[in-house]
C-alpha positions as MATLAB code, in Angstrom:
seq = 'MNRPDLKQRLVDTAAERYRSAGRFAFHFARAKLAADPVFTALLARALIPDRARVLDLGCGQGLLAAWLLAAEACQQSGDWGTAWPQPPRAWCFRGIELEAREVDRANRALGTRASVGRGDIRSTEFGAADVVVILDVLHYMDPASQEAVLRRVRASLSQAGLLLLRIGDANGGPSFRVSNWVDRTVLMARGRGRQQLHCRPVPDWIELLDRLRLRTDAMPMSANATSANVLLLARPR';
ca = [
      94.620   94.214   78.844;
      92.319   96.968   80.173;
      93.630  100.282   81.488;
      93.549   99.533   85.249;
      95.291   96.177   84.743;
      97.884   97.675   82.409;
      98.603  100.518   84.822;
      99.088   98.076   87.716;
     101.393   95.957   85.560;
     103.427   99.071   84.721;
     103.657  100.116   88.375;
     104.764   96.637   89.456;
     107.305   96.298   86.648;
     108.812   99.758   87.141;
     108.964   99.522   90.936;
     110.602   96.092   90.825;
     113.737   97.711   89.439;
     114.198   99.564   92.738;
     114.482   96.513   94.975;
     118.240   96.619   94.440;
     118.241  100.292   95.515;
     116.744   99.650   98.952;
     113.360   99.404  100.675;
     112.706  103.142  100.633;
     113.411  103.432   96.892;
     111.177  100.451   96.127;
     108.181  101.547   98.217;
     108.490  105.167   97.124;
     108.484  104.075   93.472;
     105.365  101.948   93.937;
     103.463  104.679   95.761;
     104.499  107.538   93.491;
     103.906  105.751   90.202;
     100.514  104.486   91.352;
      99.277  107.830   92.660;
     100.748  110.482   90.368;
      98.634  110.957   87.197;
     101.442  112.512   85.178;
     103.031  109.132   84.423;
      99.789  107.724   83.061;
      99.197  110.882   81.012;
     102.593  110.626   79.310;
     101.632  107.249   77.864;
      97.883  107.701   77.427;
      98.439  110.903   75.439;
     101.553  109.639   73.617;
     103.534  112.695   74.681;
     106.933  111.066   74.120;
     107.581  110.055   70.492;
     109.672  107.211   69.141;
     113.441  107.800   69.150;
     113.058  110.826   71.430;
     116.034  112.199   73.303;
     114.450  112.678   76.747;
     116.040  115.073   79.256;
     114.584  114.897   82.787;
     115.661  117.862   84.941;
     115.494  117.256   88.681;
     114.729  113.605   87.912;
     114.952  112.261   91.480;
     115.521  108.519   91.470;
     114.707  108.261   87.770;
     111.081  107.153   87.968;
     110.265  108.400   84.484;
     112.970  106.232   82.939;
     111.776  103.210   84.949;
     108.221  103.898   83.757;
     109.306  104.012   80.109;
     111.291  100.815   80.565;
     108.230   99.143   82.076;
     106.124  100.241   79.091;
     108.754   98.854   76.742;
     108.748   95.527   78.595;
     104.948   95.262   78.542;
     104.836   95.988   74.832;
     107.520   93.432   74.045;
     105.781   90.732   76.110;
     102.501   91.278   74.254;
     100.660   92.615   77.302;
     100.046   96.120   76.008;
      96.768   95.633   74.160;
      94.836   98.626   72.846;
      94.100  100.518   76.067;
      96.619  103.239   75.202;
      98.652  104.184   72.128;
     101.758  102.086   71.601;
     104.564  103.242   73.948;
     107.611  105.080   72.605;
     110.411  103.008   71.091;
     114.166  103.487   70.838;
     114.180  106.494   73.196;
     117.295  107.817   74.903;
     117.055  109.075   78.504;
     119.301  111.448   80.414;
     118.478  112.692   83.912;
     120.089  115.413   86.007;
     119.594  115.372   89.784;
     121.140  117.421   92.597;
     120.777  114.910   95.454;
     123.550  112.282   95.487;
     121.346  109.662   97.189;
     118.745  109.954   94.463;
     121.378  109.616   91.741;
     122.697  106.464   93.393;
     119.209  104.945   93.627;
     118.526  105.789   89.996;
     121.712  104.202   88.731;
     121.207  101.057   90.827;
     117.708  100.654   89.397;
     118.228  101.664   85.787;
     121.628  100.232   84.956;
     122.985  101.227   81.552;
     119.608  101.720   79.822;
     119.396  105.306   81.082;
     121.921  107.891   82.193;
     121.413  109.795   85.454;
     124.125  112.130   86.684;
     124.532  114.491   89.602;
     124.324  118.166   88.765;
     122.620  121.487   89.381;
     120.211  122.227   86.531;
     121.028  125.915   86.907;
     124.521  125.255   85.558;
     124.823  121.718   84.151;
     125.044  121.451   80.369;
     121.792  120.201   78.834;
     122.817  119.204   75.329;
     120.211  118.601   72.620;
     116.806  117.136   73.476;
     113.475  116.333   71.856;
     111.503  116.155   75.126;
     112.484  118.041   78.282;
     110.650  117.084   81.483;
     110.586  119.282   84.613;
     108.152  118.042   87.255;
     107.595  120.068   90.440;
     111.108  121.550   90.464;
     111.239  125.197   89.402;
     109.380  126.626   92.405;
     112.451  125.833   94.524;
     114.403  128.440   92.509;
     114.214  132.216   92.488;
     112.450  133.819   89.498;
     115.680  134.819   87.736;
     116.976  131.244   87.938;
     113.630  129.890   86.716;
     113.846  132.043   83.612;
     117.506  131.220   83.039;
     116.816  127.462   83.193;
     113.867  127.768   80.828;
     115.899  129.888   78.415;
     118.532  127.140   78.287;
     115.796  124.520   77.847;
     114.470  126.462   74.879;
     117.943  126.494   73.335;
     118.309  122.739   73.833;
     114.962  121.747   72.276;
     114.737  120.542   68.711;
     112.361  122.545   66.511;
     109.691  119.853   66.871;
     110.499  119.363   70.550;
     108.304  119.510   73.652;
     108.765  120.846   77.180;
     106.646  119.116   79.832;
     106.627  121.472   82.815;
     104.498  120.726   85.863;
     103.938  123.587   88.259;
     101.687  124.462   91.183;
      99.166  127.138   90.199;
      99.587  130.011   92.681;
      95.980  130.977   91.921;
      94.826  127.499   92.928;
      93.173  128.637   96.164;
      93.024  126.272   99.178;
      94.399  123.356   97.158;
      97.514  125.327   96.301;
      97.997  126.423   99.908;
      97.840  122.810  101.103;
     100.318  121.722   98.423;
     102.613  124.605   99.310;
     102.516  123.642  102.989;
     103.445  120.049  102.087;
     106.437  121.286  100.065;
     107.659  123.406  102.965;
     107.262  120.515  105.388;
     109.308  118.249  103.105;
     112.041  120.877  102.859;
     112.274  121.156  106.629;
     112.358  117.355  106.984;
     115.318  117.315  104.594;
     117.168  119.857  106.690;
     116.772  122.738  104.253;
     115.081  125.004  106.770;
     112.642  127.679  105.732;
     113.735  127.852  102.103;
     111.564  130.293  100.185;
     109.379  128.890   97.421;
     108.776  130.914   94.263;
     105.431  130.041   92.716;
     103.505  131.772   89.925;
      99.942  131.639   88.608;
      99.499  129.663   85.393;
      99.061  132.801   83.217;
     102.418  134.114   84.457;
     104.155  130.856   83.524;
     102.539  130.941   80.089;
     103.595  134.572   79.610;
     107.183  133.671   80.513;
     107.205  130.738   78.103;
     105.720  132.949   75.394;
     108.594  135.415   75.805;
     110.936  132.470   75.261;
     109.137  131.663   71.988;
     107.266  128.642   73.302;
     103.550  128.165   72.617;
     101.863  126.532   75.583;
      98.814  124.455   76.444;
      97.782  123.842   80.062;
      96.467  120.544   81.419;
      95.289  120.019   85.037;
      97.586  117.408   86.551;
      97.038  117.005   90.287;
      97.777  113.878   92.258;
      94.731  114.513   94.466;
      92.128  117.094   95.405;
      94.505  118.860   97.792;
      96.965  119.973   95.100;
      96.737  122.505   92.290;
      99.216  121.064   89.830;
      99.091  121.923   86.141;
     101.114  120.333   83.343;
     102.256  122.878   80.760;
     102.963  121.528   77.272;
     105.255  124.031   75.573;
     106.508  123.752   71.988;
     108.908  125.977   70.021;
     107.294  128.447   67.675;
];
């Protein structure tokens, strides 16, 4: 199966899980998984190893777990082919999400194969993890809370572990400003008013991670030309 066909099969398989969670959950899953390049990158670059303990902070409705389950299903059915490396096996997924509606959607879709619980990542216990995923979350927190969360992430990571942190590059020019405006609009639509966003340029994120004894590589990871997202791959040193 070639890459476009495999990706569409993954999107369809993952999104199908959300039919039981309602029309919004289903259509959001299809649109997000199809459009956001980070999900493809996780598999194409084999960023999650076999038997990994995956911790997804601010996991929303659990799309990452659904994506991994879809990859597992495609591999088991013989549809995977050689387009990408073989998907991770025997992984364990735990998600933490603040919004109760998202937690409910996740649990309806994922069943017992993954664990998603309600909690504030600024205070909820993380436990041990091999891969920690934080996608587009930390800019909603003040700088002190950002550092505190990352310090706890560093403590939770195994020595060979990996933090996958996607952020908006504050030096991203017009693309960043558009992305920032979208975030503010979403916040207002959710009734959270004019909540302040706390963004940093990529070098500042890397400097912070370095102080926490994490060596970091940066990978552009935007959903479209109007965003300035970067995926930071940080490993203990």
